[in-house]
All heavy atoms as an XYZ file, in Angstrom:
748
protein
N       0.838     -1.167      0.003
C      -0.003      0.002     -0.004
C       0.882      1.236      0.004
O       1.833      1.336      0.752
C      -0.914     -0.003      1.229
C      -1.667      1.308      1.385
S      -2.591      1.433      2.919
C      -3.882      0.299      2.593
N       0.562      2.186     -0.834
C       1.329      3.435     -0.914
C       0.987      4.324      0.261
O      -0.143      4.380      0.707
C       0.996      4.166     -2.211
N       1.981      4.985      0.762
C       1.773      5.965      1.814
C       1.665      7.306      1.110
O       2.665      7.895      0.713
C       2.945      5.968      2.823
C       2.726      7.039      3.866
C       3.093      4.612      3.456
N       0.458      7.753      0.900
C       0.206      8.984      0.184
C       0.373     10.178      1.133
O      -0.018     10.126      2.274
C      -1.221      8.993     -0.380
C      -1.547      7.790     -1.217
C      -1.013      7.893     -2.627
O      -1.007      8.957     -3.190
N      -0.583      6.777     -3.174
N       0.934     11.241      0.608
C       1.092     12.494      1.337
C       1.948     12.391      2.585
O       1.929     13.277      3.420
C      -0.279     13.090      1.691
C      -1.103     13.366      0.459
O      -0.589     13.790     -0.562
N      -2.392     13.098      0.539
N       2.673     11.295      2.768
C       3.556     11.175      3.919
C       4.726     12.123      3.759
O       5.258     12.630      4.722
C       4.039      9.750      4.070
N       5.121     12.345      2.519
C       6.202     13.263      2.209
C       5.638     14.405      1.388
O       4.647     14.252      0.687
C       7.291     12.546      1.415
C       7.937     11.329      2.052
C       8.875     10.659      1.085
C       8.687     11.749      3.307
N       6.282     15.547      1.476
C       5.848     16.685      0.678
C       6.041     16.366     -0.795
O       7.090     15.858     -1.193
C       6.653     17.915      1.073
C       6.249     19.155      0.345
C       7.087     20.335      0.772
C       6.732     21.536     -0.071
N       7.645     22.661      0.202
N       5.022     16.641     -1.609
C       5.117     16.390     -3.037
C       6.206     17.279     -3.624
O       6.263     18.468     -3.347
C       3.784     16.692     -3.713
C       3.848     16.514     -5.230
C       2.517     16.775     -5.905
N       2.656     16.902     -7.335
C       2.777     15.894     -8.180
N       2.807     14.662     -7.710
N       2.884     16.095     -9.477
N       7.068     16.679     -4.454
C       8.088     17.490     -5.125
C       7.426     18.553     -6.005
O       6.321     18.345     -6.524
C       8.852     16.486     -5.976
C       8.478     15.148     -5.464
C       7.146     15.281     -4.813
N       8.097     19.645     -6.203
C       7.573     20.702     -7.065
C       7.609     20.230     -8.522
O       8.311     19.268     -8.864
C       8.408     21.973     -6.924
O       9.710     21.765     -7.478
N       6.875     20.920     -9.366
C       6.869     20.611    -10.792
C       8.291     20.697    -11.338
O       8.707     19.871    -12.143
C       5.947     21.574    -11.524
C       5.851     21.308    -12.997
C       4.971     22.354    -13.657
N       4.583     21.957    -14.987
C       4.405     22.810    -15.978
N       4.545     24.096    -15.769
N       4.061     22.388    -17.168
N       9.047     21.697    -10.893
C      10.413     21.869    -11.360
C      11.300     20.687    -10.950
O      12.154     20.235    -11.723
C      11.006     23.181    -10.839
C      10.386     24.427    -11.446
C       8.975     24.740    -10.914
O       8.665     24.356     -9.754
O       8.194     25.325    -11.659
N      11.100     20.180     -9.737
C      11.880     19.027     -9.283
C      11.545     17.783    -10.101
O      12.421     16.997    -10.438
C      11.635     18.767     -7.802
C      12.245     19.823     -6.904
C      11.790     19.680     -5.463
O      10.611     19.472     -5.184
N      12.744     19.792     -4.548
N      10.266     17.618    -10.404
C       9.844     16.471    -11.225
C      10.416     16.599    -12.628
O      10.933     15.638    -13.194
C       8.310     16.333    -11.242
C       7.807     15.973     -9.837
C       7.870     15.279    -12.260
C       6.304     16.009     -9.682
N      10.359     17.812    -13.191
C      10.935     18.052    -14.518
C      12.430     17.745    -14.540
O      12.936     17.104    -15.470
C      10.704     19.504    -14.946
C       9.331     19.846    -15.503
C       9.142     21.347    -15.583
C       9.146     19.200    -16.863
N      13.130     18.195    -13.535
C      14.573     17.963    -13.455
C      14.870     16.467    -13.364
O      15.769     15.956    -14.033
C      15.153     18.694    -12.243
C      16.656     18.580    -12.128
C      17.212     19.340    -10.938
O      16.623     20.369    -10.546
O      18.236     18.889    -10.396
N      14.096     15.765    -12.534
C      14.298     14.321    -12.383
C      14.027     13.596    -13.696
O      14.861     12.822    -14.177
C      13.392     13.790    -11.264
C      13.418     12.296    -11.113
C      14.569     11.649    -10.698
C      12.298     11.533    -11.381
C      14.607     10.262    -10.569
C      12.313     10.158    -11.249
C      13.470      9.521    -10.841
N      12.856     13.837    -14.302
C      12.531     13.161    -15.558
C      13.519     13.517    -16.662
O      13.893     12.675    -17.472
C      11.106     13.524    -15.998
C       9.971     12.953    -15.164
C       8.643     13.503    -15.650
C       9.978     11.451    -15.188
N      13.949     14.781    -16.682
C      14.887     15.229    -17.703
C      16.268     14.635    -17.579
O      17.094     14.766    -18.479
N      16.528     13.944    -16.479
C      17.837     13.313    -16.291
C      17.814     11.826    -16.610
O      18.828     11.140    -16.480
C      18.303     13.511    -14.837
O      17.509     12.745    -13.942
N      16.656     11.305    -17.021
C      16.488      9.866    -17.254
C      16.124      9.592    -18.709
O      15.219     10.216    -19.255
C      15.364      9.307    -16.344
C      15.677      9.551    -14.889
C      15.137      7.827    -16.611
C      14.519      9.227    -13.982
N      16.836      8.630    -19.320
C      16.465      8.189    -20.666
C      15.185      7.377    -20.583
O      15.022      6.639    -19.616
C      17.586      7.340    -21.280
C      18.767      8.147    -21.675
C      19.752      7.278    -22.418
C      20.894      8.138    -22.899
N      21.732      7.482    -23.848
N      14.294      7.464    -21.469
C      14.247      8.251    -22.698
C      13.613      9.629    -22.509
O      13.474     10.390    -23.462
C      13.379      7.402    -23.627
C      12.375      6.812    -22.690
C      13.158      6.543    -21.399
N      13.205      9.935    -21.276
C      12.489     11.192    -21.033
C      13.343     12.413    -21.331
O      12.820     13.456    -21.704
C      11.970     11.246    -19.596
C      11.164     10.026    -19.237
C      11.657      9.088    -18.338
C       9.936      9.791    -19.821
C      10.935      7.956    -18.037
C       9.202      8.651    -19.519
C       9.702      7.732    -18.625
N      14.653     12.288    -21.197
C      15.538     13.411    -21.454
C      15.570     13.795    -22.941
O      16.114     14.831    -23.299
C      16.959     13.137    -20.946
C      17.615     11.958    -21.624
O      16.957     11.156    -22.272
N      18.912     11.844    -21.467
N      14.993     12.969    -23.781
C      14.938     13.260    -25.215
C      13.618     13.879    -25.647
O      13.447     14.201    -26.826
C      15.219     11.971    -26.001
C      16.613     11.426    -25.717
C      16.918     10.130    -26.425
O      16.187      9.769    -27.368
O      17.896      9.474    -26.027
N      12.697     14.061    -24.710
C      11.396     14.674    -25.039
C      11.535     16.170    -25.242
O      12.387     16.828    -24.624
C      10.386     14.425    -23.927
C       9.878     13.006    -23.750
C       8.993     12.916    -22.518
C       9.118     12.546    -24.980
N      10.674     16.715    -26.084
C      10.600     18.163    -26.242
C      10.130     18.756    -24.928
O       9.352     18.120    -24.190
C       9.622     18.511    -27.362
C      10.066     17.997    -28.720
C       8.984     18.173    -29.774
O       7.969     18.848    -29.518
O       9.166     17.610    -30.859
N      10.568     19.963    -24.578
C      10.213     20.570    -23.283
C       8.716     20.581    -22.994
O       8.315     20.289    -21.870
C      10.773     21.984    -23.395
C      11.930     21.858    -24.332
C      11.496     20.812    -25.325
N       7.892     20.869    -23.988
C       6.446     20.907    -23.756
C       5.908     19.522    -23.400
O       5.076     19.385    -22.492
C       5.731     21.454    -25.002
C       4.241     21.603    -24.760
O       3.861     22.279    -23.783
O       3.447     21.018    -25.541
N       6.387     18.501    -24.084
C       5.944     17.132    -23.785
C       6.433     16.680    -22.415
O       5.711     16.006    -21.691
C       6.405     16.171    -24.869
C       5.694     16.390    -26.184
C       6.155     15.421    -27.246
C       5.388     15.693    -28.531
N       5.776     14.807    -29.610
N       7.642     17.073    -22.060
C       8.179     16.727    -20.741
C       7.347     17.403    -19.634
O       7.042     16.785    -18.627
C       9.640     17.131    -20.637
C      10.375     16.678    -19.382
C      10.395     15.162    -19.279
C      11.783     17.229    -19.362
N       6.958     18.650    -19.845
C       6.109     19.354    -18.860
C       4.754     18.665    -18.700
O       4.257     18.504    -17.588
C       5.917     20.819    -19.258
C       7.105     21.699    -18.931
C       6.782     23.172    -19.109
N       6.553     23.523    -20.501
C       7.516     23.829    -21.370
N       8.772     23.831    -20.980
N       7.223     24.126    -22.617
N       4.169     18.252    -19.820
C       2.869     17.557    -19.738
C       3.011     16.231    -19.005
O       2.134     15.859    -18.210
C       2.288     17.342    -21.136
C       1.731     18.628    -21.723
C       1.000     18.390    -22.979
N       2.006     18.016    -23.991
C       1.743     17.731    -25.259
N       0.518     17.735    -25.685
N       2.703     17.422    -26.088
N       4.084     15.534    -19.243
C       4.337     14.276    -18.530
C       4.520     14.542    -17.040
O       3.928     13.850    -16.207
C       5.566     13.576    -19.102
C       5.983     12.278    -18.424
C       4.888     11.227    -18.537
C       7.277     11.768    -19.018
N       5.315     15.538    -16.703
C       5.550     15.876    -15.289
C       4.253     16.212    -14.574
O       4.055     15.843    -13.420
C       6.534     17.033    -15.194
N       3.350     16.896    -15.264
C       2.069     17.271    -14.662
C       1.192     16.063    -14.371
O       0.299     16.126    -13.524
C       1.316     18.253    -15.557
C       1.945     19.636    -15.578
O       2.738     19.944    -14.655
O       1.669     20.394    -16.519
N       1.426     14.960    -15.056
C       0.624     13.752    -14.856
C       1.241     12.774    -13.865
O       0.644     11.747    -13.544
C       0.419     13.051    -16.193
C      -0.384     13.920    -17.170
C      -0.723     13.177    -18.382
N      -1.525     12.010    -17.994
C      -2.182     11.254    -18.837
N      -2.122     11.502    -20.109
N      -2.870     10.208    -18.414
N       2.428     13.070    -13.383
C       3.110     12.165    -12.450
C       2.398     12.114    -11.107
O       1.945     13.124    -10.595
C       4.560     12.615    -12.226
S       5.631     12.255    -13.601
N       2.350     10.926    -10.564
C       1.815     10.687     -9.229
C       2.987     10.282     -8.346
O       3.767      9.407     -8.727
C       0.779      9.570     -9.290
C       0.155      9.224     -7.981
C      -0.864      8.110     -8.163
C      -1.453      7.692     -6.860
N      -2.372      6.554     -7.032
N       3.124     10.917     -7.211
C       4.239     10.634     -6.307
C       3.751      9.724     -5.193
O       2.735      9.996     -4.552
C       4.823     11.936     -5.730
C       5.933     11.636     -4.751
C       5.317     12.836     -6.856
N       4.451      8.617     -4.991
C       4.126      7.659     -3.936
C       5.359      7.399     -3.087
O       6.481      7.507     -3.568
C       3.647      6.329     -4.535
C       2.405      6.457     -5.381
C       2.005      5.136     -6.020
O       2.862      4.257     -6.221
O       0.822      5.004     -6.314
N       5.130      7.030     -1.846
C       6.212      6.684     -0.933
C       5.842      5.388     -0.232
O       4.680      5.193      0.135
C       6.390      7.817      0.085
O       7.371      7.481      1.011
N       6.819      4.524     -0.054
C       6.583      3.231      0.577
C       7.577      3.026      1.713
O       8.767      3.248      1.534
C       6.778      2.099     -0.441
C       5.810      2.152     -1.599
C       6.121      2.857     -2.745
C       4.594      1.506     -1.527
C       5.243      2.923     -3.806
C       3.703      1.545     -2.582
C       4.036      2.255     -3.723
O       3.148      2.315     -4.766
N       7.098      2.553      2.858
C       8.023      2.233      3.954
C       8.912      1.052      3.580
O       8.545      0.204      2.763
C       7.107      1.844      5.122
C       5.747      2.319      4.755
C       5.699      2.369      3.255
N      10.092      0.993      4.179
C      11.017     -0.111      3.953
C      10.311     -1.447      4.218
O       9.571     -1.589      5.187
C      12.223      0.026      4.879
C      13.277     -1.024      4.654
C      14.478     -0.795      5.539
C      15.530     -1.846      5.263
N      16.747     -1.613      6.030
N      10.519     -2.399      3.329
C       9.938     -3.729      3.483
C       8.557     -3.891      2.882
O       7.984     -4.967      2.923
N       8.009     -2.832      2.306
C       6.662     -2.897      1.719
C       6.657     -3.742      0.451
O       7.609     -3.728     -0.327
C       6.159     -1.498      1.339
O       5.977     -0.710      2.473
N       5.568     -4.452      0.241
C       5.339     -5.160     -1.016
C       4.676     -4.153     -1.954
O       3.591     -3.662     -1.670
C       4.439     -6.376     -0.798
C       4.069     -7.155     -2.048
C       5.310     -7.781     -2.676
C       3.047     -8.221     -1.717
N       5.331     -3.849     -3.042
C       4.810     -2.847     -3.975
C       4.007     -3.504     -5.082
O       2.903     -3.071     -5.396
C       5.960     -2.000     -4.563
C       6.685     -1.262     -3.421
C       5.438     -0.994     -5.594
C       7.955     -0.555     -3.843
N       4.540     -4.547     -5.669
C       3.855     -5.300     -6.714
C       3.993     -6.790     -6.438
O       5.022     -7.231     -5.951
C       4.476     -5.015     -8.089
C       4.424     -3.571     -8.594
C       5.281     -3.429     -9.839
C       3.002     -3.163     -8.889
N       2.957     -7.529     -6.766
C       2.997     -8.979     -6.630
C       2.690     -9.613     -7.983
O       1.698     -9.267     -8.626
C       1.975     -9.450     -5.581
N       3.564    -10.517     -8.411
C       3.402    -11.169     -9.708
C       2.046    -11.863     -9.786
O       1.617    -12.517     -8.850
C       4.518    -12.176     -9.909
C       4.407    -12.926    -11.223
C       5.603    -13.748    -11.464
N       6.445    -12.920    -12.343
C       7.581    -13.326    -12.846
N       8.063    -14.493    -12.536
N       8.268    -12.546    -13.640
N       1.370    -11.639    -10.887
C       0.056    -12.223    -11.190
C      -1.045    -11.704    -10.265
O      -2.156    -12.224    -10.283
C       0.087    -13.756    -11.138
C       1.098    -14.353    -12.058
N       1.096    -14.204    -13.426
C       2.185    -15.110    -11.792
C       2.100    -14.839    -13.956
N       2.800    -15.411    -12.985
N      -0.753    -10.725     -9.419
C      -1.784    -10.182     -8.531
C      -1.937     -8.676     -8.685
O      -2.957     -8.131     -8.307
C      -1.449    -10.504     -7.076
C      -1.487    -11.980     -6.772
C      -1.101    -12.268     -5.328
O      -0.957    -11.383     -4.515
N      -0.920    -13.533     -5.018
N      -0.927     -8.010     -9.189
C      -0.952     -6.558     -9.309
C      -1.182     -6.161    -10.758
O      -0.469     -6.611    -11.640
C       0.372     -5.948     -8.838
O       0.610     -6.265     -7.488
N      -2.190     -5.328    -10.972
C      -2.407     -4.781    -12.306
C      -1.307     -3.749    -12.565
O      -1.046     -2.898    -11.726
C      -3.770     -4.123    -12.395
N      -0.664     -3.869    -13.698
C       0.393     -2.929    -14.038
C      -0.118     -2.063    -15.182
O      -0.172     -2.497    -16.330
C       1.694     -3.659    -14.415
C       2.144     -4.488    -13.225
C       2.768     -2.669    -14.849
C       3.411     -5.256    -13.397
N      -0.529     -0.853    -14.809
C      -1.083      0.050    -15.809
C      -0.341      1.377    -15.862
O      -0.817      2.320    -16.479
C      -2.580      0.271    -15.566
C      -2.866      0.680    -14.142
O      -1.967      1.080    -13.414
N      -4.104      0.570    -13.739
N       0.794      1.431    -15.200
C       1.651      2.605    -15.279
C       3.073      2.234    -14.894
O       3.328      1.161    -14.366
C       1.123      3.756    -14.409
C       0.908      3.399    -12.974
N      -0.232      2.801    -12.515
C       1.707      3.541    -11.898
C      -0.127      2.598    -11.216
N       1.036      3.031    -10.825
N       3.983      3.123    -15.187
C       5.401      2.908    -14.937
C       5.775      3.564    -13.614
O       5.368      4.681    -13.334
C       6.210      3.537    -16.078
C       7.722      3.492    -15.967
C       8.220      2.052    -16.103
C       8.342      4.359    -17.050
N       6.546      2.876    -12.821
C       7.059      3.458    -11.568
C       8.541      3.709    -11.724
O       9.301      2.806    -12.054
C       6.811      2.503    -10.395
C       5.366      2.429     -9.976
C       5.238      1.497     -8.770
N       3.977      1.668     -8.122
C       2.875      0.983     -8.421
N       2.918      0.090     -9.381
N       1.761      1.201     -7.767
N       8.949      4.956    -11.472
C      10.357      5.330    -11.502
C      10.803      5.608    -10.083
O      10.106      6.277     -9.336
C      10.565      6.593    -12.344
C      10.257      6.486    -13.828
C      10.331      7.856    -14.481
C      11.236      5.538    -14.488
N      11.961      5.110     -9.746
C      12.490      5.333     -8.395
C      13.257      6.645     -8.353
O      14.162      6.873     -9.154
C      13.422      4.195     -7.992
C      12.659      2.923     -7.686
C      13.296      1.760     -8.352
C      12.584      2.758     -6.209
N      12.884      7.480     -7.385
C      13.586      8.741     -7.188
C      14.621      8.599     -6.090
O      15.737      9.087     -6.198
C      12.587      9.846     -6.840
C      13.219     11.182     -6.668
N      13.349     11.758     -5.448
C      13.772     12.017     -7.563
C      13.957     12.925     -5.585
N      14.232     13.107     -6.866
N      14.257      7.915     -5.015
C      15.153      7.693     -3.886
C      15.013      6.262     -3.403
O      13.980      5.635     -3.577
C      14.805      8.618     -2.715
C      14.984     10.076     -2.989
C      14.555     10.916     -1.794
O      13.790     10.482     -0.963
N      15.057     12.127     -1.733
N      16.055      5.773     -2.765
C      16.003      4.447     -2.159
C      16.289      3.338     -3.142
O      16.730      3.561     -4.266
N      16.028      2.128     -2.683
C      16.241      0.919     -3.495
C      15.031      0.017     -3.377
O      14.338      0.014     -2.371
C      17.457      0.130     -2.995
C      18.752      0.787     -3.259
C      19.950     -0.057     -2.942
N      19.771     -1.135     -1.976
C      20.557     -2.185     -1.876
N      21.571     -2.317     -2.674
N      20.354     -3.092     -0.975
N      14.839     -0.783     -4.410
C      13.778     -1.790     -4.429
C      14.406     -3.125     -4.751
O      15.221     -3.232     -5.666
C      12.689     -1.443     -5.473
C      11.701     -2.582     -5.629
C      11.975     -0.161     -5.099
N      14.062     -4.114     -3.960
C      14.536     -5.476     -4.212
C      13.472     -6.196     -5.033
O      12.311     -6.232     -4.655
C      14.767     -6.208     -2.891
C      15.200     -7.649     -3.070
C      15.552     -8.311     -1.752
C      14.323     -8.627     -0.961
N      14.598     -9.449      0.245
N      13.887     -6.748     -6.160
C      12.996     -7.560     -6.990
C      13.304     -9.010     -6.712
O      14.450     -9.443     -6.793
C      13.217     -7.255     -8.474
C      13.039     -5.806     -8.914
C      13.338     -5.677    -10.397
C      11.643     -5.329     -8.611
N      12.273     -9.740     -6.334
C      12.483    -11.156     -6.046
C      11.252    -11.953     -6.454
O      10.184    -11.408     -6.661
C      12.766    -11.347     -4.546
O      11.682    -10.889     -3.777
N      11.463    -13.221     -6.569
C      10.387    -14.159     -6.901
C      10.299    -15.204     -5.800
O      11.293    -15.542     -5.172
C      10.673    -14.845     -8.238
C      10.802    -13.927     -9.458
C      11.280    -14.737    -10.657
C       9.474    -13.267     -9.755
N       9.103    -15.717     -5.590
C       8.914    -16.807     -4.633
C       8.512    -18.056     -5.399
O       7.681    -17.999     -6.285
C       7.835    -16.450     -3.609
C       8.239    -15.326     -2.693
C       7.304    -15.248     -1.502
N       7.601    -14.095     -0.699
C       8.534    -14.047      0.250
N       9.231    -15.109      0.521
N       8.744    -12.940      0.927
N       9.091    -19.171     -5.001
C       8.716    -20.431     -5.645
C       7.443    -20.961     -4.983
O       6.873    -20.344     -4.076
C       9.856    -21.436     -5.619
C      10.270    -21.865     -4.207
O       9.489    -21.684     -3.256
O      11.395    -22.402     -4.073
N       6.993    -22.118     -5.422
C       5.757    -22.711     -4.898
C       5.838    -23.023     -3.409
O       4.821    -23.131     -2.737
C       5.406    -23.984     -5.682
C       5.013    -23.671     -7.119
O       4.595    -22.528     -7.384
O       5.123    -24.571     -7.961
N       7.059    -23.166     -2.892
C       7.242    -23.464     -1.474
C       7.423    -22.202     -0.643
O       7.630    -22.274      0.568
C       8.443    -24.394     -1.296
C       8.257    -25.735     -1.966
C       9.518    -26.576     -1.936
O      10.545    -26.123     -1.387
O       9.479    -27.696     -2.475
N       7.387    -21.035     -1.315
C       7.531    -19.770     -0.599
C       8.950    -19.289     -0.424
O       9.185    -18.258      0.198
N       9.898    -20.017     -0.990
C      11.299    -19.586     -0.903
C      11.535    -18.420     -1.850
O      11.112    -18.453     -3.002
C      12.250    -20.734     -1.230
C      12.283    -21.816     -0.188
C      13.322    -22.843     -0.532
C      13.344    -23.954      0.520
N      14.350    -24.973      0.214
N      12.247    -17.411     -1.342
C      12.494    -16.220     -2.116
C      13.822    -16.334     -2.879
O      14.824    -16.772     -2.314
C      12.552    -15.011     -1.188
C      12.714    -13.693     -1.879
C      12.688    -12.532     -0.914
O      12.991    -12.720      0.283
O      12.365    -11.437     -1.351
N      13.793    -15.964     -4.144
C      15.004    -15.936     -4.962
C      15.207    -14.501     -5.442
O      14.321    -13.918     -6.081
C      14.869    -16.872     -6.162
N      16.346    -13.939     -5.120
C      16.655    -12.579     -5.508
C      16.827    -12.492     -7.014
O      17.571    -13.257     -7.606
C      17.931    -12.099     -4.807
C      18.418    -10.698     -5.159
C      17.408     -9.648     -4.705
C      19.769    -10.445     -4.534
N      16.136    -11.555     -7.612
C      16.282    -11.322     -9.048
C      17.251    -10.172     -9.296
O      18.201    -10.303    -10.030
C      14.921    -11.028     -9.659
C      14.946    -10.939    -11.167
C      13.564    -10.752    -11.744
O      12.645    -11.519    -11.385
O      13.400     -9.823    -12.549
N      17.011     -9.035     -8.649
C      17.898     -7.884     -8.786
C      17.464     -6.759     -7.848
O      16.464     -6.872     -7.157
C      17.931     -7.372    -10.224
O      16.697     -6.825    -10.573
N      18.223     -5.679     -7.873
C      17.864     -4.467     -7.146
C      17.678     -3.341     -8.156
O      18.324     -3.354     -9.214
C      18.989     -4.066     -6.167
C      19.047     -4.905     -4.933
C      19.928     -5.955     -4.841
C      18.212     -4.616     -3.855
C      19.987     -6.742     -3.679
C      18.276     -5.395     -2.700
C      19.159     -6.449     -2.617
N      16.829     -2.403     -7.832
C      16.655     -1.183     -8.645
C      16.920      0.001     -7.726
O      16.614     -0.027     -6.533
C      15.241     -1.069     -9.187
C      14.828     -2.167    -10.141
C      15.470     -1.984    -11.521
N      14.858     -2.819    -12.513
C      15.121     -4.084    -12.735
N      15.992     -4.711    -11.984
N      14.531     -4.760    -13.682
N      17.475      1.063     -8.308
C      17.782      2.259     -7.553
C      17.290      3.500     -8.256
O      16.553      3.427     -9.242
N      17.694      4.668     -7.771
C      17.219      5.933     -8.335
C      17.406      6.001     -9.851
O      18.447      5.621    -10.389
C      18.083      6.974     -7.623
C      18.392      6.347     -6.311
C      18.594      4.879     -6.636
N      16.341      6.459    -10.516
C      16.354      6.596    -11.965
C      15.946      5.338    -12.709
O      15.762      5.356    -13.918
N      15.786      4.234    -11.989
C      15.407      2.974    -12.635
C      13.909      2.732    -12.469
O      13.273      3.317    -11.602
C      16.215      1.822    -12.063
C      17.708      1.937    -12.359
C      18.488      0.766    -11.851
O      18.504      0.541    -10.635
O      19.085      0.069    -12.700
N      13.387      1.864    -13.305
C      11.952      1.603    -13.344
C      11.600      0.230    -12.781
O      12.412     -0.693    -12.822
C      11.452      1.696    -14.779
N      10.392      0.132    -12.256
C       9.811     -1.153    -11.884
C       8.401     -1.193    -12.460
O       7.775     -0.157    -12.676
C       9.784     -1.399    -10.346
C       8.957     -0.338     -9.634
C      11.178     -1.466     -9.800
C       8.699     -0.679     -8.189
N       7.913     -2.382    -12.677
C       6.550     -2.515    -13.185
C       6.512     -2.949    -14.613
O       7.468     -3.164    -15.269
C-alpha cells in the first residue's frame, strides 16, 4: 500500500529535473516533458513494503524510483524467495 502524502510532493520543477535526467524522457521536447511531469503521481513506501505482486498486481503505469532501493524477487511454490535484482534511483519497476 502506498503511503500517500507522507512526504511533501516534489515541485513541478523538481519532477521536470528528475525526468529530464532519465532516458528516454531526457529526449522529449520541453512541452511534452512538462505535460508528462504534470501527470506524475508521487508515492512513498516504507522499507519492506510489497509494492507489486506477480500475477496479482495490475500494471497500468510505470514506476520510476527517485530515492532508495527496491529489491525484486520471486517466490517459488514453497515460498522460498530468490533474488532477481535491485533497482535504484532513476530505474523503473513494473
